[in-house]
C-alpha positions as CSV (number, residue, x, y, z in Angstrom):
1,X,0.9,-37.0,57.6
2,X,3.2,-35.2,60.1
3,X,2.6,-31.9,58.2
4,X,-1.0,-31.9,59.4
5,X,0.1,-31.7,63.1
6,X,0.0,-27.9,63.4
7,X,-3.6,-27.9,62.1
8,X,-4.7,-29.5,65.4
9,X,-4.0,-26.1,67.0
10,X,-4.7,-23.9,64.0
11,X,-8.2,-25.1,63.1
12,X,-9.9,-24.2,66.4
13,X,-8.0,-20.9,66.6
14,X,-9.0,-20.0,63.1
15,X,-12.6,-21.0,63.9
16,X,-12.5,-18.7,66.9
17,X,-11.1,-15.8,64.8
18,X,-13.9,-16.4,62.2
19,X,-16.6,-16.1,65.0
20,X,-15.0,-13.0,66.4
21,X,-14.9,-11.4,62.9
22,X,-18.4,-12.3,61.9
23,X,-20.2,-12.6,65.3
24,X,-22.1,-9.4,64.9
25,X,-23.6,-10.5,61.6
26,X,-24.4,-14.2,62.4
27,X,-27.5,-15.6,64.0
28,X,-26.8,-17.5,67.2
29,X,-27.6,-20.9,65.7
30,X,-25.1,-20.3,62.9
31,X,-22.4,-19.4,65.3
32,X,-23.0,-22.5,67.4
33,X,-23.0,-24.7,64.3
34,X,-19.6,-23.3,63.3
35,X,-18.4,-24.3,66.7
36,X,-19.6,-27.8,66.3
37,X,-18.0,-28.2,62.9
38,X,-14.7,-26.8,64.0
39,X,-14.4,-28.7,67.2
40,X,-15.7,-31.9,65.6
41,X,-13.3,-31.5,62.6
42,X,-10.4,-31.0,65.0
43,X,-11.4,-34.1,66.9
44,X,-11.5,-36.1,63.7
45,X,-8.1,-34.9,62.6
46,X,-6.6,-35.7,66.0
47,X,-8.0,-39.2,65.8
48,X,-6.7,-39.8,62.3
49,X,-3.3,-38.6,63.3
50,X,-3.4,-40.7,66.5
51,X,-4.1,-43.8,64.4
52,X,-1.0,-43.1,62.4
53,X,1.3,-42.0,65.3
54,X,3.5,-45.1,65.4
55,X,6.3,-44.3,65.0
56,X,5.9,-40.8,66.6
57,X,5.8,-37.8,64.3
58,X,7.8,-34.6,64.6
59,X,7.1,-31.4,62.7
60,X,9.0,-28.2,62.7
61,X,6.3,-25.5,62.1
62,X,6.8,-23.4,59.0
63,X,9.7,-25.7,57.9
64,X,12.1,-23.9,60.2
65,X,14.4,-27.0,60.4
66,X,17.5,-27.2,62.7
67,X,20.8,-26.2,61.0
68,X,23.9,-27.9,62.3
69,X,22.0,-29.1,65.3
70,X,20.9,-25.5,66.2
71,X,17.2,-24.6,66.0
72,X,15.0,-21.6,66.4
73,X,11.8,-23.1,65.1
74,X,8.7,-24.4,66.8
75,X,8.6,-28.2,67.1
76,X,5.4,-30.2,67.7
77,X,5.3,-33.9,68.6
78,X,2.7,-36.3,67.5
79,X,2.9,-39.5,69.6
80,X,0.3,-41.6,71.3
81,X,0.0,-39.6,74.6
82,X,0.1,-36.1,72.9
83,X,-2.4,-36.9,70.2
84,X,-4.5,-38.9,72.6
85,X,-4.7,-35.8,74.9
86,X,-5.5,-33.6,71.9
87,X,-8.2,-36.0,70.8
88,X,-9.7,-36.1,74.3
89,X,-9.6,-32.3,74.5
90,X,-11.4,-32.0,71.2
91,X,-14.0,-34.6,71.9
92,X,-14.8,-33.1,75.3
93,X,-15.0,-29.6,73.8
94,X,-17.5,-31.0,71.3
95,X,-19.5,-32.5,74.1
96,X,-19.5,-29.3,76.1
97,X,-20.6,-27.3,73.0
98,X,-23.4,-29.8,72.4
99,X,-24.5,-29.6,76.0
100,X,-24.5,-25.8,75.8
101,X,-26.7,-25.6,72.7
102,X,-28.8,-22.4,73.3
103,X,-27.6,-22.7,76.9
104,X,-27.3,-19.0,77.7
105,X,-30.5,-17.2,76.8
106,X,-28.7,-13.8,76.8
107,X,-25.3,-13.9,75.2
108,X,-23.3,-10.6,75.1
109,X,-25.3,-8.2,73.0
110,X,-24.1,-8.1,69.4
111,X,-21.8,-11.1,70.0
112,X,-23.8,-14.3,69.8
113,X,-20.7,-16.3,69.1
114,X,-18.5,-15.0,72.0
115,X,-18.9,-18.0,74.2
116,X,-18.3,-20.5,71.4
117,X,-15.3,-18.5,70.2
118,X,-13.8,-18.6,73.8
119,X,-14.4,-22.4,73.9
120,X,-12.6,-22.9,70.6
121,X,-9.6,-20.8,71.8
122,X,-9.6,-22.9,75.0
123,X,-9.6,-26.0,72.8
124,X,-6.8,-24.8,70.6
125,X,-4.6,-23.8,73.6
126,X,-5.1,-27.2,75.3
127,X,-4.3,-29.0,72.1
128,X,-1.2,-26.8,71.6
129,X,0.0,-27.6,75.1
130,X,-0.5,-31.4,74.5
131,X,1.6,-31.5,71.3
132,X,4.2,-28.9,72.1
133,X,7.7,-30.2,71.7
134,X,9.5,-27.3,73.2
135,X,9.2,-25.8,76.6
136,X,8.7,-22.1,75.6
137,X,5.7,-22.8,73.3
138,X,4.3,-25.2,75.9
139,X,4.4,-22.1,78.2
140,X,2.7,-20.0,75.5
141,X,-0.1,-22.4,75.2
142,X,-0.2,-22.9,79.0
143,X,-0.7,-19.1,79.4
144,X,-3.3,-18.9,76.6
145,X,-5.1,-21.8,78.2
146,X,-5.1,-19.9,81.5
147,X,-6.3,-16.6,80.1
148,X,-9.1,-18.2,78.2
149,X,-10.2,-20.3,81.2
150,X,-10.1,-17.1,83.3
151,X,-12.5,-15.4,80.8
152,X,-14.8,-18.4,80.7
153,X,-14.9,-18.8,84.5
154,X,-16.0,-15.2,84.9
155,X,-18.3,-15.3,81.8
156,X,-21.3,-14.1,83.9
157,X,-19.6,-10.9,84.7
158,X,-22.7,-9.4,86.3
159,X,-22.3,-11.9,89.2
160,X,-19.7,-10.7,91.8
161,X,-19.0,-14.3,92.9
162,X,-18.1,-15.2,89.3
163,X,-15.7,-12.2,89.1
164,X,-14.1,-13.1,92.4
165,X,-13.6,-16.8,91.4
166,X,-12.2,-15.8,88.0
167,X,-9.8,-13.3,89.6
168,X,-8.5,-15.9,92.0
169,X,-8.1,-18.4,89.1
170,X,-6.3,-15.8,87.0
171,X,-3.8,-14.6,89.7
172,X,-2.9,-18.1,91.0
173,X,-2.5,-19.6,87.6
174,X,-0.6,-16.6,86.3
175,X,1.9,-16.9,89.2
176,X,2.3,-20.6,88.3
177,X,2.9,-19.6,84.7
178,X,5.6,-17.1,85.7
179,X,7.3,-19.7,87.8
180,X,7.3,-22.0,84.8
181,X,8.7,-19.2,82.6
182,X,11.6,-18.5,85.1
183,X,12.4,-22.2,85.1
184,X,12.5,-22.3,81.3
185,X,14.8,-19.3,81.4
186,X,17.2,-21.1,83.7
187,X,17.2,-24.1,81.4
188,X,17.9,-22.0,78.4
189,X,20.7,-20.3,80.2
190,X,22.3,-23.7,80.9
191,X,21.7,-25.4,77.5
192,X,20.9,-22.7,74.9
193,X,18.0,-24.8,73.8
194,X,14.2,-24.7,74.1
195,X,13.2,-28.0,72.5
196,X,12.5,-30.5,75.3
197,X,14.6,-33.3,73.9
198,X,17.5,-31.0,73.2
199,X,17.3,-29.5,76.7
200,X,17.5,-33.0,78.2
201,X,20.6,-33.9,76.1
202,X,22.1,-30.5,77.0
203,X,21.7,-31.1,80.7
204,X,23.3,-34.5,80.4
205,X,26.3,-33.1,78.5
206,X,26.8,-30.1,80.8
207,X,26.6,-32.3,84.0
208,X,29.1,-35.0,82.8
209,X,29.4,-37.3,85.8
210,X,28.5,-34.6,88.4
211,X,24.7,-35.0,88.3
212,X,22.2,-32.2,89.0
213,X,23.3,-28.9,90.6
214,X,21.4,-26.0,92.2
215,X,20.5,-24.4,88.9
216,X,18.9,-27.7,87.6
217,X,17.1,-28.1,90.9
218,X,15.7,-24.6,90.8
219,X,14.5,-25.0,87.2
220,X,12.9,-28.3,88.1
221,X,11.1,-26.8,91.0
222,X,9.9,-23.8,89.1
223,X,8.7,-25.7,86.0
224,X,6.9,-28.3,88.1
225,X,5.3,-25.6,90.3
226,X,3.6,-24.2,87.2
227,X,2.4,-27.6,86.1
228,X,1.2,-28.6,89.6
229,X,-0.8,-25.4,89.9
230,X,-2.6,-26.3,86.7
231,X,-3.0,-29.9,88.0
232,X,-4.5,-28.5,91.3
233,X,-2.2,-30.6,93.5
234,X,-2.1,-29.7,97.2
235,X,-1.1,-27.1,98.3
236,X,-1.6,-25.4,94.8
237,X,-5.2,-26.5,94.6
238,X,-7.2,-23.7,96.3
239,X,-8.2,-22.0,93.1
240,X,-10.1,-25.0,91.7
241,X,-13.1,-25.2,94.0
242,X,-13.6,-21.5,93.9
243,X,-13.5,-21.5,90.1
244,X,-15.8,-24.5,89.8
245,X,-18.4,-23.0,92.0
246,X,-18.9,-20.0,89.7
247,X,-17.9,-21.2,86.2
248,X,-20.6,-22.1,83.7
249,X,-21.3,-25.8,83.7
250,X,-19.9,-26.5,80.2
251,X,-16.7,-24.8,81.3
252,X,-16.6,-27.0,84.5
253,X,-16.8,-30.0,82.2
254,X,-13.6,-29.0,80.5
255,X,-11.8,-27.7,83.7
256,X,-12.2,-31.0,85.5
257,X,-12.5,-33.3,82.5
258,X,-9.3,-32.4,80.8
259,X,-7.5,-29.2,81.8
260,X,-6.4,-30.4,85.2
261,X,-5.3,-33.7,83.7
262,X,-3.1,-31.7,81.3
263,X,-1.2,-30.5,84.3
264,X,-0.5,-34.2,85.3
265,X,0.4,-35.0,81.6
266,X,2.8,-32.0,81.6
267,X,4.6,-33.4,84.7
268,X,5.0,-36.8,83.0
269,X,6.1,-35.3,79.7
270,X,8.6,-32.7,81.1
271,X,10.3,-35.1,83.5
272,X,10.6,-37.9,81.1
273,X,12.0,-35.7,78.3
274,X,14.0,-33.0,80.2
275,X,14.9,-34.1,83.7
276,X,15.1,-37.9,83.5
277,X,18.7,-38.2,82.3
278,X,21.9,-38.2,84.4
279,X,22.1,-34.4,84.3
280,X,18.5,-34.1,85.7
281,X,16.7,-35.1,88.8
282,X,17.3,-38.7,90.0
283,X,14.4,-41.1,89.8
284,X,14.3,-41.6,93.6
285,X,14.0,-37.9,94.3
286,X,11.2,-37.5,91.7
287,X,9.4,-40.5,93.1
288,X,9.6,-39.1,96.7
289,X,8.3,-35.7,95.6
290,X,5.4,-36.9,93.5
291,X,4.3,-39.7,95.7
292,X,4.4,-37.5,98.8
293,X,2.5,-34.6,97.1
294,X,0.1,-37.1,95.3
295,X,-0.8,-38.9,98.6
296,X,-1.3,-35.6,100.4
297,X,-3.5,-34.4,97.4
298,X,-5.6,-37.5,97.4
299,X,-6.2,-37.5,101.1
300,X,-7.0,-33.7,101.3
301,X,-9.3,-33.9,98.3
302,X,-11.2,-36.9,99.6
303,X,-11.7,-35.4,103.1
304,X,-12.8,-32.0,101.7
305,X,-15.1,-33.7,99.2
306,X,-16.9,-35.7,101.9
307,X,-17.8,-32.6,103.9
308,X,-19.1,-30.5,101.1
309,X,-22.7,-29.6,100.6
310,X,-22.2,-27.4,97.5
311,X,-22.5,-30.0,94.7
312,X,-20.0,-28.3,92.3
313,X,-17.5,-27.9,95.1
314,X,-17.9,-31.5,96.0
315,X,-17.2,-32.6,92.5
316,X,-14.2,-30.2,92.3
317,X,-12.6,-31.7,95.4
318,X,-13.2,-35.1,93.9
319,X,-11.1,-34.0,90.9
320,X,-8.4,-32.9,93.3
321,X,-8.4,-36.3,95.0
322,X,-8.1,-38.1,91.7
323,X,-5.3,-35.8,90.6
324,X,-3.4,-37.0,93.6
325,X,-3.9,-40.6,92.4
326,X,-2.6,-39.6,88.9
327,X,0.5,-38.1,90.4
328,X,1.2,-41.1,92.6
329,X,0.9,-43.4,89.5
330,X,3.3,-41.2,87.5
331,X,5.7,-40.8,90.4
332,X,6.5,-44.5,90.8
333,X,8.2,-44.3,87.4
334,X,7.0,-47.7,86.2
335,X,5.7,-48.2,82.7
336,X,2.6,-50.0,84.0
337,X,1.9,-47.0,86.2
338,X,2.0,-44.7,83.2
339,X,-0.4,-47.0,81.4
340,X,-2.8,-47.1,84.3
341,X,-2.8,-43.3,84.7
342,X,-3.5,-42.9,80.9
343,X,-6.5,-45.2,81.2
344,X,-7.6,-43.6,84.4
345,X,-7.5,-40.2,82.8
346,X,-9.6,-41.3,79.9
347,X,-12.3,-42.8,82.1
348,X,-12.2,-40.0,84.6
349,X,-12.7,-37.4,81.9
350,X,-16.0,-38.9,80.8
351,X,-17.3,-39.6,84.3
352,X,-16.5,-36.2,85.7
353,X,-17.8,-34.3,82.7
354,X,-21.0,-36.2,83.0
355,X,-21.4,-35.5,86.7
356,X,-20.9,-31.8,86.1
357,X,-23.4,-31.9,83.3
358,X,-25.9,-33.5,85.7
359,X,-25.1,-30.8,88.3
360,X,-25.9,-28.2,85.7
361,X,-29.3,-29.7,85.2
362,X,-30.0,-29.2,89.0
363,X,-28.8,-25.6,88.8
364,X,-30.9,-24.7,85.9
365,X,-34.0,-26.5,87.1
366,X,-34.0,-25.4,90.7
367,X,-31.6,-22.5,90.9
368,X,-29.8,-24.3,93.7
369,X,-26.8,-26.6,94.3
370,X,-27.1,-27.1,98.0
371,X,-27.4,-30.8,98.9
372,X,-29.4,-29.9,102.0
373,X,-31.9,-27.6,100.3
374,X,-32.4,-29.9,97.4
375,X,-33.3,-32.9,99.6
376,X,-36.0,-34.9,97.8
377,X,-36.8,-32.1,95.3
378,X,-35.3,-33.8,92.2
379,X,-37.4,-37.0,92.3
380,X,-38.9,-36.0,89.0
381,X,-35.5,-36.1,87.2
382,X,-35.2,-39.8,86.9
383,X,-32.8,-39.9,83.9
384,X,-30.5,-37.4,85.6
385,X,-30.7,-39.4,88.9
386,X,-29.7,-42.6,87.1
387,X,-26.7,-40.9,85.4
388,X,-25.6,-39.3,88.6
389,X,-25.6,-42.6,90.4
390,X,-23.8,-44.3,87.5
391,X,-21.2,-41.5,87.6
392,X,-20.7,-42.1,91.3
393,X,-20.1,-45.8,90.7
394,X,-17.7,-44.9,87.9
395,X,-15.7,-42.7,90.2
396,X,-15.5,-45.7,92.6
397,X,-14.0,-47.8,89.8
398,X,-16.8,-50.2,89.3
399,X,-15.9,-52.6,86.4
400,X,-16.0,-52.3,83.5
401,X,-15.6,-48.5,83.6
402,X,-12.3,-47.1,82.3
403,X,-11.7,-45.6,85.7
404,X,-11.8,-49.1,87.2
405,X,-9.4,-50.5,84.6
406,X,-7.0,-47.6,85.1
407,X,-7.3,-47.8,88.8
408,X,-6.6,-51.5,88.8
409,X,-3.6,-51.3,86.5
410,X,-2.1,-48.4,88.5
411,X,-2.7,-50.1,91.8
412,X,-0.7,-53.1,90.5
413,X,2.1,-50.7,89.6
414,X,2.3,-48.8,92.9
415,X,1.6,-51.9,95.1
416,X,1.8,-52.1,98.9
417,X,0.4,-49.3,101.2
418,X,-0.3,-47.0,98.3
419,X,-3.0,-49.3,97.1
420,X,-4.9,-48.3,100.3
421,X,-4.7,-44.6,99.1
422,X,-6.4,-45.6,95.8
423,X,-9.2,-47.6,97.4
424,X,-9.9,-45.0,100.1
425,X,-9.8,-41.9,97.9
426,X,-12.0,-43.6,95.3
427,X,-14.5,-44.9,97.9
428,X,-14.8,-41.6,99.8
429,X,-15.3,-39.4,96.7
430,X,-17.7,-41.8,95.1
431,X,-19.5,-42.2,98.4
432,X,-20.1,-38.5,98.5
433,X,-21.6,-38.5,95.0
434,X,-23.8,-41.5,95.8
435,X,-24.9,-39.7,99.0
436,X,-26.0,-36.7,97.0
437,X,-27.9,-39.1,94.7
438,X,-29.8,-40.7,97.6
439,X,-30.7,-37.4,99.2
440,X,-31.4,-35.1,96.3
441,X,-32.9,-37.4,93.8
442,X,-34.5,-40.0,96.0
443,X,-35.2,-38.0,99.2
444,X,-33.8,-40.8,101.4
445,X,-33.0,-40.2,105.0
446,X,-33.9,-37.3,107.3
447,X,-33.0,-33.8,106.1
448,X,-29.6,-32.9,107.3
449,X,-29.4,-30.2,110.0
450,X,-28.0,-26.8,109.0
451,X,-24.4,-26.4,110.1
452,X,-21.2,-24.8,109.1
453,X,-22.8,-22.7,106.4
454,X,-20.6,-19.8,107.5
455,X,-17.4,-21.7,106.5
456,X,-18.2,-22.0,102.8
457,X,-20.8,-21.2,100.2
458,X,-23.6,-23.7,100.6
459,X,-25.0,-23.5,97.1
460,X,-28.5,-22.5,98.2
461,X,-28.5,-19.1,96.6
462,X,-27.2,-19.8,93.1
463,X,-28.6,-18.2,90.0
464,X,-29.6,-20.4,87.1
465,X,-27.4,-20.1,84.0
466,X,-30.5,-19.5,82.0
467,X,-33.0,-16.6,82.2
468,X,-35.0,-18.5,84.7
469,X,-35.5,-22.0,86.1
470,X,-36.0,-24.6,83.3
471,X,-39.5,-26.2,83.3
472,X,-38.3,-28.8,80.8
473,X,-34.8,-30.1,80.6
474,X,-33.5,-29.9,77.0
475,X,-32.6,-33.2,75.4
476,X,-29.0,-32.1,74.9
477,X,-28.5,-31.7,78.6
478,X,-29.4,-35.4,79.2
479,X,-28.0,-37.0,76.0
480,X,-24.5,-35.6,76.4
481,X,-23.9,-37.0,79.9
482,X,-25.3,-40.3,78.8
483,X,-22.9,-40.5,75.9
484,X,-20.0,-39.5,78.1
485,X,-20.7,-42.2,80.6
486,X,-21.0,-44.8,77.8
487,X,-17.7,-43.7,76.5
488,X,-16.1,-43.9,79.9
489,X,-17.5,-47.4,80.2
490,X,-16.2,-48.4,76.8
491,X,-12.6,-47.5,77.8
492,X,-12.6,-50.5,80.2
493,X,-15.1,-52.7,78.3
494,X,-13.7,-52.8,74.8
495,X,-11.4,-55.8,74.5
496,X,-7.8,-54.9,73.8
497,X,-8.2,-51.2,74.2
498,X,-6.1,-51.1,77.4
499,X,-3.2,-52.8,75.6
500,X,-3.5,-50.4,72.7
501,X,-3.2,-47.4,75.1
502,X,-0.4,-49.1,77.0
503,X,1.6,-49.7,73.7
504,X,1.2,-46.0,72.7
505,X,2.2,-44.7,76.1
506,X,5.2,-47.0,76.4
507,X,6.4,-46.3,72.9
508,X,6.5,-42.6,73.7
509,X,7.8,-42.6,77.3
510,X,9.3,-45.9,78.2
511,X,11.5,-46.8,75.3
512,X,9.1,-49.3,74.0
513,X,8.9,-51.3,77.2
514,X,6.1,-53.9,77.0
515,X,3.5,-53.8,79.7
516,X,0.0,-55.2,79.8
517,X,-3.0,-53.2,80.7
518,X,-5.8,-55.8,81.2
519,X,-8.3,-56.7,83.8
520,X,-7.0,-59.1,86.5
521,X,-8.8,-60.9,89.3
522,X,-6.9,-58.9,91.9
523,X,-7.8,-55.6,90.2
524,X,-11.5,-56.5,89.9
525,X,-11.6,-57.4,93.6
526,X,-10.1,-54.1,94.6
527,X,-12.5,-52.2,92.3
528,X,-15.4,-54.0,93.8
529,X,-14.0,-53.3,97.3
530,X,-13.9,-49.5,96.7
531,X,-17.3,-49.6,95.1
532,X,-18.8,-51.5,98.1
533,X,-17.1,-49.1,100.5
534,X,-18.6,-46.1,98.5
535,X,-22.1,-47.6,98.7
536,X,-21.7,-48.3,102.4
537,X,-20.4,-44.8,103.2
538,X,-23.3,-43.3,101.3
539,X,-25.8,-45.4,103.2
540,X,-24.3,-44.5,106.5
541,X,-24.3,-40.8,105.6
542,X,-28.0,-40.9,104.6
543,X,-29.2,-42.8,107.7
544,X,-26.9,-40.9,110.0
545,X,-26.7,-37.3,108.8
546,X,-24.2,-36.3,111.5
547,X,-21.6,-38.3,109.5
548,X,-21.4,-35.5,107.0
549,X,-21.1,-32.8,109.7
550,X,-17.5,-31.6,109.7
551,X,-15.7,-32.7,112.9
552,X,-13.5,-30.3,114.9
553,X,-10.3,-31.7,113.5
554,X,-11.3,-30.9,109.9
555,X,-12.3,-27.3,110.6
556,X,-8.7,-25.8,110.2
557,X,-8.4,-27.7,106.9
558,X,-11.7,-26.3,105.7
559,X,-10.8,-22.7,106.8
560,X,-7.8,-22.8,104.6
561,X,-10.2,-22.5,101.6
562,X,-10.7,-18.9,102.7
563,X,-11.4,-17.3,99.4
564,X,-8.6,-14.7,99.9
565,X,-6.2,-14.8,97.0
566,X,-3.3,-13.6,99.3
567,X,-3.7,-16.8,101.3
568,X,-3.6,-18.9,98.1
569,X,-0.4,-17.1,96.9
570,X,1.2,-17.8,100.2
571,X,0.4,-21.5,100.0
572,X,1.8,-21.5,96.4
573,X,5.1,-20.4,97.8
574,X,4.9,-23.0,100.6
575,X,4.3,-25.7,98.0
576,X,7.2,-24.6,95.9
577,X,9.4,-24.7,99.0
578,X,8.2,-28.2,99.9
579,X,8.8,-29.4,96.4
580,X,12.3,-28.1,96.5
581,X,13.0,-29.7,99.9
582,X,11.7,-33.1,98.6
583,X,14.0,-32.9,95.6
584,X,17.0,-31.4,97.5
585,X,18.9,-34.7,97.8
586,X,19.4,-34.5,94.0
587,X,21.9,-31.7,94.7
588,X,23.3,-32.9,97.9
589,X,24.0,-36.3,96.3
590,X,25.8,-34.6,93.4
């Protein structure tokens, strides 16, 4: 069975190559059917392998096996987390392709399969990153993922805003990739290895009883900088809202639904495999770094989410806030925290992709994403209104959503004051989504006054992603978000599913430690608390519109989202410096 692992990457890449080679001669419907078959087949293969991933599988691609302990081949790993992420990537790609059925009325002339081919390359790159067992090839897939996402973000090349957002995306993520590559080079110089497990053993052997030194710290900071850029953690996050504001809706579903989560997954995988030993970064230093950055990310994302009026930007900042929660859960280095984050990611992927799908309906129906301008205009979209509201409740962690189960399990792991961060970030981001539901779909409350439009794009002058505004919403654009929300609910509702996920995660990353991932009375109460707070915040915002007007203290924070790539590069350097300072005791202690 392990010989099939490389096909998880090869199938979508070969499908994309087929579309590129035959795109000029295929009708558009045939190209899209090929996309469905390829992405669906990859998802089926990933699920079959996932069901047979205990014990974990290891495959050296092309049978380039190690000789006398030395290796030059490419190794891929098939365990619960890696194949789970590959399956999630493939299923979400299938959903995005179904949503985009005949989505663009005018694909590039002579290349009707161009968008589908790019989506398949994106899928293959993300799957490759998920199952990569060596750092260099993780970087290769990391970069392929970035380049493809850059092209997809700027797909509407005739729109200057799309080009600017894509350029920002490309530059910031490329710098993150270069940082990661330099970190890999340092690790290779120290150990002569690229396979993650071998690097970890090499660091331990080289360090002896001395612990980490400056070279190990530098490699740790550089590699994690690249991964945290992809995860959109503060202060590496600025590219994400700008990209989401201009990317096609199916692309947004993948960016927030799974690509950002792959950055958090990469942090978990790389630390646990490479830096967790005696020659790496001590647990206390990793915890300090991730919990600090995660808390800052959750707080910044929640505040910025609340004061947005551009609906896609609002959802993007919600993703940033939840990324912070993922990092905190990973950072406490407790098996139950890993289990909770895994469930949280599964639930969040379905909820967030569904919310972006609903936002796409608004864009293509009204040519607008401004919460103020759309006030009361979407009363006719009843099904979309229900799904947007349900998605907001899912973000809050309402039982039995998978987001609620993951949040509850993670809160039990982090304990103490950090629980407040989870409740507050979930409530504020969900409250913002429910506020949009009340204003846009129900027309509740007075129309908000125009303010601060000069500080950000408001979303009032957006172009539909179709030739013109849709008079009738296609069934695919309502069916897909409904299925995604149902899947997110099933993650928390199916009996025993949480324990299955926990067993797979613990077997791969915690030495088989046993941890339960089930609903508890305490977790349900905290989920209901965050849901109640979200509803209350939304109600206050609707009845008192000045609550959503940015106060003076938040203006400097909002002005940081300047749109100037030079500013974002400067903040990337600041973030790398802060990360190094937080981990510096690892060297001083050695």
